MARMI-689498 format. One record per residue (C-alpha): residue number from 1; residue in one letter; x, z, y. Coordinates in nm, 4 decimals. Layout:
<pts>
{pt NUM a {X Z Y}}
...
</pts>
This chain:
<pts>
{pt 1 m {0.4303 -2.6390 1.9447}}
{pt 2 k {0.5485 -2.4667 2.2621}}
{pt 3 i {0.5964 -2.0983 2.1818}}
{pt 4 n {0.6128 -1.8156 2.4294}}
{pt 5 l {0.5236 -1.4481 2.4715}}
{pt 6 p {0.4315 -1.2446 2.7797}}
{pt 7 q {0.7202 -1.0302 2.9026}}
{pt 8 s {0.5406 -0.7101 2.7974}}
{pt 9 y {0.5285 -0.8376 2.4384}}
{pt 10 f {0.8848 -0.9646 2.4373}}
{pt 11 s {1.0068 -0.6310 2.5760}}
{pt 12 k {0.8475 -0.4387 2.2864}}
{pt 13 l {0.9938 -0.6829 2.0381}}
{pt 14 l {1.3386 -0.6649 2.1923}}
{pt 15 r {1.3275 -0.2857 2.2152}}
{pt 16 a {1.2807 -0.2548 1.8383}}
{pt 17 v {1.5533 -0.5089 1.7606}}
{pt 18 v {1.8027 -0.3474 1.9986}}
{pt 19 e {1.7204 0.0202 1.9346}}
{pt 20 f {1.7514 -0.0176 1.5582}}
{pt 21 d {2.0172 -0.2939 1.5624}}
{pt 22 m {1.8124 -0.5200 1.3353}}
{pt 23 i {1.9815 -0.8595 1.3645}}
{pt 24 q {2.3453 -0.9623 1.3316}}
{pt 25 d {2.5236 -1.2955 1.3692}}
{pt 26 g {2.5084 -1.4942 1.0480}}
{pt 27 d {2.1964 -1.3223 0.9128}}
{pt 28 h {1.9521 -1.5151 0.6989}}
{pt 29 i {1.6189 -1.3353 0.7334}}
{pt 30 l {1.3338 -1.3880 0.4881}}
{pt 31 l {0.9903 -1.3280 0.6422}}
{pt 32 g {0.7130 -1.1883 0.4253}}
{pt 33 i {0.4076 -1.4004 0.5100}}
{pt 34 s {0.0575 -1.3190 0.3853}}
{pt 35 g {-0.1162 -1.5487 0.6327}}
{pt 36 g {-0.2859 -1.2533 0.8009}}
{pt 37 k {-0.2679 -1.1708 1.1707}}
{pt 38 d {0.0383 -0.9431 1.1392}}
{pt 39 s {0.2666 -1.1715 0.9405}}
{pt 40 i {0.1742 -1.4803 1.1413}}
{pt 41 f {0.2618 -1.2949 1.4611}}
{pt 42 l {0.5873 -1.1812 1.2978}}
{pt 43 a {0.6842 -1.5423 1.2263}}
{pt 44 y {0.5945 -1.6482 1.5810}}
{pt 45 a {0.7864 -1.3573 1.7346}}
{pt 46 m {1.0939 -1.4081 1.5157}}
{pt 47 k {1.1068 -1.7749 1.6122}}
{pt 48 i {1.1098 -1.6707 1.9779}}
{pt 49 l {1.3930 -1.4267 1.9084}}
{pt 50 q {1.5851 -1.7021 1.7330}}
{pt 51 q {1.5559 -1.9154 2.0462}}
{pt 52 r {1.6297 -1.6442 2.3018}}
{pt 53 l {1.8804 -1.4010 2.1500}}
{pt 54 h {2.2537 -1.4504 2.1903}}
{pt 55 k {2.2881 -1.4439 1.8119}}
{pt 56 k {2.2939 -1.7117 1.5445}}
{pt 57 f {2.0695 -1.6401 1.2470}}
{pt 58 e {1.8514 -1.8317 1.0025}}
{pt 59 l {1.4837 -1.7794 0.9236}}
{pt 60 s {1.2936 -1.8566 0.6053}}
{pt 61 a {0.9439 -1.7507 0.5034}}
{pt 62 l {0.7849 -1.6649 0.1703}}
{pt 63 t {0.4260 -1.6074 0.0623}}
{pt 64 i {0.3459 -1.4246 -0.2598}}
{pt 65 n {0.0261 -1.5670 -0.4081}}
{pt 66 p {-0.1205 -1.2633 -0.5890}}
{pt 67 m {-0.3456 -1.4803 -0.8087}}
{pt 68 f {-0.6568 -1.2724 -0.7402}}
{pt 69 k {-0.9862 -1.3812 -0.8959}}
{pt 70 d {-1.3365 -1.3827 -0.7501}}
{pt 71 e {-1.6447 -1.2159 -0.8988}}
{pt 72 n {-1.6893 -1.5157 -1.1323}}
{pt 73 g {-1.3387 -1.4882 -1.2713}}
{pt 74 q {-1.2217 -1.7965 -1.0845}}
{pt 75 p {-0.9091 -1.8049 -0.8634}}
{pt 76 a {-0.9981 -1.6546 -0.5264}}
{pt 77 f {-0.9599 -1.8943 -0.2337}}
{pt 78 f {-0.6307 -1.8392 -0.0558}}
{pt 79 d {-0.5668 -2.0813 0.2318}}
{pt 80 i {-0.1940 -2.1258 0.1740}}
{pt 81 d {-0.1894 -2.4807 0.3077}}
{pt 82 r {-0.2927 -2.3690 0.6561}}
{pt 83 a {-0.0158 -2.1083 0.6624}}
{pt 84 r {0.2298 -2.3736 0.5406}}
{pt 85 a {0.1265 -2.6080 0.8227}}
{pt 86 f {0.1790 -2.3328 1.0824}}
{pt 87 m {0.5271 -2.2539 0.9510}}
{pt 88 q {0.6147 -2.6222 0.9645}}
{pt 89 e {0.4836 -2.6428 1.3215}}
{pt 90 i {0.7099 -2.3622 1.4436}}
{pt 91 g {1.0046 -2.4847 1.2377}}
{pt 92 i {1.0498 -2.2137 0.9741}}
{pt 93 p {1.1277 -2.3229 0.6138}}
{pt 94 y {0.8484 -2.1954 0.3918}}
{pt 95 d {0.7924 -2.1353 0.0219}}
{pt 96 v {0.5149 -1.9951 -0.1981}}
{pt 97 i {0.5482 -1.8321 -0.5390}}
{pt 98 d {0.2772 -1.7095 -0.7770}}
{pt 99 v {0.2912 -1.3490 -0.8998}}
{pt 100 d {0.0174 -1.2211 -1.1308}}
{pt 101 i {-0.0610 -0.9061 -0.9344}}
{pt 102 e {-0.4203 -0.9208 -1.0553}}
{pt 103 g {-0.2918 -0.8830 -1.4126}}
{pt 104 a {-0.0497 -0.6074 -1.3115}}
{pt 105 m {-0.3347 -0.4097 -1.1556}}
{pt 106 a {-0.5320 -0.4327 -1.4792}}
{pt 107 e {-0.2347 -0.3084 -1.6823}}
{pt 108 t {-0.1677 -0.0181 -1.4428}}
{pt 109 s {-0.5270 0.0849 -1.3710}}
{pt 110 y {-0.4164 0.4499 -1.3687}}
{pt 111 k {-0.2330 0.3803 -1.0422}}
{pt 112 s {-0.3676 0.2905 -0.6994}}
{pt 113 p {-0.4221 -0.0876 -0.6763}}
{pt 114 c {-0.2517 -0.0835 -0.3348}}
{pt 115 f {0.0565 0.0848 -0.4848}}
{pt 116 t {0.0714 -0.1702 -0.7678}}
{pt 117 c {0.0243 -0.4642 -0.5327}}
{pt 118 a {0.2914 -0.3448 -0.2895}}
{pt 119 f {0.5343 -0.2659 -0.5732}}
{pt 120 f {0.5113 -0.6115 -0.7294}}
{pt 121 r {0.5118 -0.7926 -0.3949}}
{pt 122 r {0.8291 -0.6134 -0.2877}}
{pt 123 g {0.9899 -0.6803 -0.6235}}
{pt 124 a {0.9095 -1.0509 -0.6002}}
{pt 125 m {1.0402 -1.0691 -0.2426}}
{pt 126 n {1.3650 -0.8965 -0.3399}}
{pt 127 r {1.4203 -1.1206 -0.6427}}
{pt 128 y {1.3586 -1.4340 -0.4376}}
{pt 129 a {1.5957 -1.3136 -0.1658}}
{pt 130 n {1.8727 -1.2398 -0.4146}}
{pt 131 e {1.8239 -1.5732 -0.5924}}
{pt 132 h {1.8651 -1.7527 -0.2583}}
{pt 133 g {2.1546 -1.5430 -0.1270}}
{pt 134 i {1.9421 -1.3772 0.1419}}
{pt 135 k {2.0324 -1.0207 0.2344}}
{pt 136 k {1.7668 -0.9362 0.4940}}
{pt 137 i {1.3873 -0.9278 0.4696}}
{pt 138 a {1.1472 -0.8806 0.7614}}
{pt 139 y {0.7992 -0.7348 0.7152}}
{pt 140 a {0.5177 -0.7264 0.9707}}
{pt 141 h {0.4435 -0.3537 0.9683}}
{pt 142 h {0.3326 -0.2389 1.3133}}
{pt 143 n {0.3018 0.1009 1.4820}}
{pt 144 d {-0.0458 0.1713 1.3462}}
{pt 145 d {0.0836 0.1095 0.9929}}
{pt 146 a {0.3628 0.3630 1.0450}}
{pt 147 v {0.1303 0.6289 1.1905}}
{pt 148 e {-0.1263 0.5768 0.9135}}
{pt 149 t {0.1466 0.6050 0.6481}}
{pt 150 f {0.2712 0.9250 0.8102}}
{pt 151 f {-0.0782 1.0787 0.8170}}
{pt 152 m {-0.1574 0.9579 0.4637}}
{pt 153 g {0.1548 1.1319 0.3333}}
{pt 154 l {0.0390 1.4602 0.4818}}
{pt 155 l {-0.3215 1.4283 0.3624}}
{pt 156 y {-0.2633 1.2849 0.0148}}
{pt 157 s {0.0733 1.4283 -0.0908}}
{pt 158 g {0.1530 1.7163 0.1458}}
{pt 159 q {0.4718 1.5425 0.2616}}
{pt 160 l {0.5923 1.4284 0.6017}}
{pt 161 h {0.7305 1.0771 0.5664}}
{pt 162 t {0.6780 0.7169 0.6701}}
{pt 163 f {0.8690 0.3904 0.6435}}
{pt 164 t {1.1695 0.3379 0.8691}}
{pt 165 p {1.2315 0.0454 1.1080}}
{pt 166 v {1.5451 -0.0482 0.9116}}
{pt 167 t {1.5829 0.0355 0.5421}}
{pt 168 y {1.8808 -0.0468 0.3228}}
{pt 169 l {1.7927 -0.0972 -0.0442}}
{pt 170 d {2.1095 -0.0099 -0.2319}}
{pt 171 r {1.9797 -0.1266 -0.5714}}
{pt 172 t {1.9356 -0.4821 -0.4439}}
{pt 173 d {2.1828 -0.4833 -0.1507}}
{pt 174 i {1.8994 -0.5980 0.0773}}
{pt 175 t {1.8157 -0.4642 0.4237}}
{pt 176 v {1.4498 -0.4516 0.5263}}
{pt 177 i {1.3662 -0.4761 0.8957}}
{pt 178 r {1.0334 -0.4249 1.0736}}
{pt 179 p {1.0557 -0.5843 1.4197}}
{pt 180 l {0.6914 -0.5106 1.5112}}
{pt 181 v {0.7139 -0.1307 1.4924}}
{pt 182 y {0.6387 -0.0854 1.8633}}
{pt 183 f {0.3242 -0.3005 1.8614}}
{pt 184 r {-0.0214 -0.1522 1.8296}}
{pt 185 e {-0.2532 -0.3404 1.5964}}
{pt 186 q {-0.4859 -0.4405 1.8799}}
{pt 187 e {-0.1953 -0.6063 2.0601}}
{pt 188 i {-0.1323 -0.8211 1.7529}}
{pt 189 i {-0.5008 -0.9114 1.7369}}
{pt 190 d {-0.4862 -1.0099 2.1044}}
{pt 191 a {-0.1715 -1.2155 2.0386}}
{pt 192 q {-0.3773 -1.4744 1.8515}}
{pt 193 k {-0.4445 -1.6380 2.1870}}
{pt 194 f {-0.0702 -1.7063 2.2210}}
{pt 195 h {-0.0127 -1.8753 1.8862}}
{pt 196 g {-0.3656 -2.0065 1.8246}}
{pt 197 f {-0.3652 -1.9354 1.4498}}
{pt 198 d {-0.6844 -1.8058 1.2904}}
{pt 199 p {-0.5679 -1.5590 1.0210}}
{pt 200 v {-0.6068 -1.6484 0.6551}}
{pt 201 k {-0.8735 -1.4385 0.4832}}
{pt 202 n {-0.7273 -1.1702 0.2606}}
{pt 203 p {-0.8173 -1.2562 -0.1023}}
{pt 204 c {-0.7698 -0.8955 -0.2197}}
{pt 205 p {-1.0855 -0.7590 -0.3887}}
{pt 206 h {-1.0024 -0.4118 -0.2531}}
{pt 207 d {-0.9640 -0.5209 0.1099}}
{pt 208 g {-1.1351 -0.2710 0.3426}}
{pt 209 n {-1.1966 -0.0211 0.0631}}
{pt 210 t {-0.8683 0.1695 0.0446}}
{pt 211 s {-0.7203 0.5083 0.1315}}
{pt 212 r {-0.5433 0.3415 0.4232}}
{pt 213 q {-0.8729 0.2178 0.5630}}
{pt 214 t {-1.0146 0.5693 0.5326}}
{pt 215 v {-0.7191 0.7126 0.7258}}
{pt 216 k {-0.7360 0.4337 0.9839}}
{pt 217 e {-1.0989 0.5201 1.0557}}
{pt 218 l {-1.0234 0.8937 1.0592}}
{pt 219 i {-0.7469 0.8507 1.3179}}
{pt 220 a {-0.9758 0.6383 1.5357}}
{pt 221 k {-1.2443 0.9060 1.5175}}
{pt 222 l {-1.0011 1.1888 1.5946}}
{pt 223 d {-0.8551 0.9926 1.8846}}
{pt 224 q {-1.1968 0.9909 2.0481}}
{pt 225 s {-1.2248 1.3706 2.0547}}
{pt 226 i {-0.8628 1.4914 2.0641}}
{pt 227 p {-0.6671 1.3772 2.3708}}
{pt 228 d {-0.3549 1.1758 2.2775}}
{pt 229 c {-0.4104 1.2331 1.9030}}
{pt 230 y {-0.2571 0.8983 1.8061}}
{pt 231 d {0.0386 0.9439 2.0400}}
{pt 232 h {0.1073 1.2891 1.8972}}
{pt 233 l {0.1012 1.1549 1.5413}}
{pt 234 a {0.3441 0.8807 1.6465}}
{pt 235 a {0.5731 1.1389 1.8084}}
{pt 236 g {0.5614 1.3475 1.4908}}
{pt 237 m {0.7295 1.0674 1.2951}}
{pt 238 r {1.0530 1.1057 1.4878}}
{pt 239 q {1.3499 1.3057 1.3693}}
{pt 240 g {1.3751 1.6124 1.5892}}
{pt 241 a {0.9962 1.6513 1.6067}}
{pt 242 l {0.9967 1.9066 1.3268}}
{pt 243 g {0.8956 2.2497 1.4503}}
{pt 244 q {0.8777 2.5822 1.2678}}
{pt 245 l {0.7663 2.5497 0.9061}}
{pt 246 w {0.7471 2.7759 0.6048}}
{pt 247 p {1.0497 2.7766 0.3754}}
{pt 248 a {1.0273 2.5796 0.0516}}
{pt 249 a {0.8237 2.7477 -0.2228}}
{pt 250 q {1.0357 2.9500 -0.4638}}
{pt 251 s {1.0116 2.9360 -0.8424}}
{pt 252 r {0.9506 3.2459 -1.0535}}
{pt 253 k {1.3182 3.2425 -1.1491}}
{pt 254 e {1.4255 3.2374 -0.7843}}
{pt 255 m {1.1940 3.5288 -0.7029}}
{pt 256 r {1.2944 3.7386 -1.0017}}
{pt 257 e {1.5534 3.9652 -0.8350}}
{pt 258 t {1.3357 4.0213 -0.5295}}
{pt 259 y {1.0445 4.1035 -0.7575}}
{pt 260 y {1.2491 4.3734 -0.9357}}
{pt 261 r {1.3475 4.5257 -0.6024}}
{pt 262 y {0.9809 4.5612 -0.5165}}
{pt 263 m {0.8560 4.6736 -0.8566}}
{pt 264 g {1.1480 4.8928 -0.9710}}
{pt 265 n {1.4189 4.8778 -1.2364}}
{pt 266 h {1.1871 5.0110 -1.5092}}
{pt 267 i {1.0059 4.6739 -1.4999}}
{pt 268 k {1.3409 4.4954 -1.5414}}
{pt 269 q {1.4305 4.7113 -1.8393}}
{pt 270 k {1.1009 4.6257 -2.0124}}
{pt 271 d {1.1741 4.2568 -1.9638}}
</pts>
């Protein structure tokens, strides 16, 4: 297969790699491949970087088969073979391992299924990387994913946070990189005409019915009525974007002395 990207795409890819210093000589990078549009584009883009960058690094790819079941209790169809053929065509060594995420979800039903799935997928990726002496993992998170995560944190937990383009995991001595952080999701959808791969259908029974999907639709709706809403959310993720905020909430113990100053010493004596 002849692989290539338009200059506008390559520039976004290169900007992320250079700005966040993602790749070093001698790296062995494990790609997380689900078979969906994002991870397939990641593999295609990373192969182009391997050919064009003035750096020597290896690529491998791994798919976690989550062992989901259909409504009849039978294994849900997951077209791994097609993903395997694509990886072979672009010359990236590829492996698949089974992880019973379906069973883990049942055992942790008190938690969000998306949280459980992500937790066990990451754990399996990290274990595989360590077992094979790989110290760098690449995921296909794009700009929309980062903005949605940022907005979800505010709406669902009252915190301002999102994932970072480069993350060092000190417990496993693995560095996670996200080379697609400057791509909008629609650009990745449009990129299918470059690599010609029809994405593998997501076997997850919760696909399209998640908090992330709700936030994705909310952002799209807000972007129609608020000029530059998406761009402002994206800008808000950056360090230095923080404006004036309230101080952290104080505990009763921390407020005690101030309280006595307001209410008088006779209250303190009664205490």
